[in-house]
C-alpha positions as CSV (number, residue, x, y, z in Angstrom):
1,M,95.0,140.0,254.3
2,K,96.9,142.0,257.0
3,P,99.3,143.6,254.4
4,L,96.3,145.2,252.7
5,K,94.9,146.6,255.9
6,W,96.9,149.9,256.1
7,P,96.8,150.8,252.5
8,L,93.0,150.3,252.6
9,I,92.7,152.4,255.7
10,L,94.8,155.2,254.1
11,L,92.8,155.0,250.9
12,C,89.5,155.4,252.9
13,L,91.0,158.4,254.8
14,W,92.2,160.0,251.7
15,A,88.8,159.6,250.0
16,G,87.1,161.1,253.0
17,I,89.5,164.1,253.1
18,S,89.1,164.6,249.3
19,E,85.3,164.6,249.6
20,A,85.4,167.1,252.5
21,A,87.6,169.4,250.5
22,S,85.6,169.1,247.3
23,P,84.1,172.3,245.9
24,T,80.8,170.4,245.3
25,A,79.6,171.1,248.8
26,D,75.9,171.6,249.6
27,W,75.5,175.2,248.7
28,N,72.3,175.5,250.8
29,T,74.6,175.3,253.9
30,F,75.9,178.8,253.1
31,T,72.6,180.3,254.4
32,A,74.0,179.5,257.9
33,W,75.9,182.8,257.6
34,L,72.8,185.0,257.2
35,G,73.0,187.8,259.7
36,K,76.6,187.0,260.5
37,A,79.8,188.5,259.3
38,P,81.2,186.6,256.3
39,S,84.5,186.1,258.2
40,T,82.7,184.2,260.9
41,R,84.0,180.7,261.3
42,L,81.1,178.5,262.1
43,V,81.7,175.2,264.0
44,G,84.0,173.1,261.9
45,Q,83.9,175.5,259.0
46,K,86.0,178.2,257.4
47,S,84.6,181.6,256.7
48,L,82.0,181.9,254.0
49,L,84.2,183.2,251.2
50,R,86.8,180.5,252.2
51,Q,84.4,177.7,251.6
52,P,85.9,175.4,248.9
53,A,82.9,175.8,246.5
54,I,83.0,179.6,246.8
55,Q,86.8,179.7,246.5
56,A,86.6,177.6,243.4
57,A,83.9,179.8,241.9
58,L,85.8,183.0,242.7
59,K,89.1,181.6,241.2
60,Q,87.1,180.7,238.1
61,I,85.7,184.2,237.5
62,L,88.2,186.6,239.0
63,P,91.5,187.7,237.7
64,K,94.4,187.3,240.2
65,A,94.4,191.1,240.9
66,E,90.8,191.0,241.9
67,Q,91.3,187.9,244.0
68,A,94.0,189.8,245.9
69,A,91.9,192.9,246.3
70,L,89.0,190.8,247.7
71,A,91.4,189.3,250.2
72,R,92.3,192.8,251.5
73,F,88.7,193.8,252.1
74,K,88.4,193.3,255.9
75,A,85.5,195.7,256.7
76,E,82.3,193.8,256.2
77,A,78.5,193.9,256.7
78,P,76.5,190.9,257.9
79,V,75.5,188.5,255.2
80,A,72.1,189.5,253.8
81,E,69.5,187.7,251.7
82,V,67.7,189.2,248.7
83,E,65.3,187.1,246.7
84,G,67.1,183.9,247.7
85,L,70.6,185.3,246.9
86,L,73.2,185.8,249.6
87,I,74.9,189.2,249.6
88,V,78.4,189.7,251.0
89,D,79.5,193.4,251.2
90,Q,83.1,194.1,252.0
91,C,85.4,197.1,251.7
92,L,88.9,198.3,252.4
93,P,89.0,199.6,256.0
94,H,89.0,203.4,256.3
95,N,88.2,203.6,252.5
96,C,84.8,201.9,252.2
97,P,83.0,204.1,249.7
98,A,86.0,204.3,247.4
99,D,87.3,200.7,247.5
100,M,84.6,198.0,247.9
101,A,83.2,194.7,246.6
102,T,79.9,192.8,246.7
103,V,79.8,189.0,246.2
104,V,76.5,187.6,245.3
105,I,76.0,183.8,246.0
106,D,73.0,182.0,244.4
107,P,72.8,178.7,246.4
108,A,69.9,177.3,244.3
109,N,71.9,177.6,241.0
110,Q,75.4,177.3,242.5
111,T,76.5,180.5,240.9
112,V,78.5,183.5,242.0
113,W,78.9,187.1,240.9
114,A,81.4,189.6,242.2
115,G,81.2,193.4,241.7
116,F,84.1,195.8,242.5
117,F,84.2,199.5,242.7
118,T,87.3,201.7,243.0
119,R,87.5,205.5,243.1
120,A,91.0,207.0,242.8
121,E,92.3,210.3,241.8
122,N,90.9,211.1,238.3
123,R,89.6,207.5,237.9
124,V,86.4,205.6,238.8
125,S,86.0,201.9,238.0
126,T,83.2,199.4,238.3
127,R,83.8,195.8,237.4
128,W,81.4,192.8,237.5
129,Y,82.4,189.1,237.1
130,G,80.0,186.2,237.0
131,M,79.9,182.5,236.4
132,T,77.1,182.4,233.9
133,D,75.0,185.5,233.1
134,D,75.8,189.1,233.1
135,Y,75.2,191.0,236.4
136,S,72.1,192.5,234.8
137,V,70.2,189.3,235.7
138,L,70.6,190.2,239.4
139,P,67.6,191.8,241.1
140,E,67.5,195.5,240.7
141,V,67.6,196.0,244.5
142,I,71.1,194.3,244.6
143,R,72.4,196.4,241.7
144,K,71.0,199.6,243.2
145,G,72.4,198.8,246.6
146,F,75.8,198.2,245.1
147,L,75.7,201.7,243.4
148,E,74.4,203.4,246.6
149,R,77.4,202.1,248.6
150,H,79.8,204.2,246.4
151,G,78.9,207.4,248.2
152,D,79.2,210.8,246.7
């Protein structure tokens, strides 16, 4: 029985680590970031957008270039809640109205949307990505807030 002791212990540890890193986390725990910066690291947790479930969703819906852009957005507003949805607003420091993103997290349905806006010389671009439905299913206040952040 002793020769099986260590492999069983290692198997149990591996199973526990795999479960902790699983993207099937309890999405309702994400509300702990309400009123806090999304980059806040809560006790024993990564930042909100670095949570395994959120990371998996963003990798599923975003092209690599948009993933990289989102990682560069360091200026951020506190996480807000609108009609049960968590709103993460981020932008490129010193260029917020012209280079920004909004990530919308629906804990109840375990879905994510991400909207990007870029204004460059002779070019304006708005892009939305979602796990299930088009961004038009989002409450009007969220869509309107996204547009208002663009500035003049």
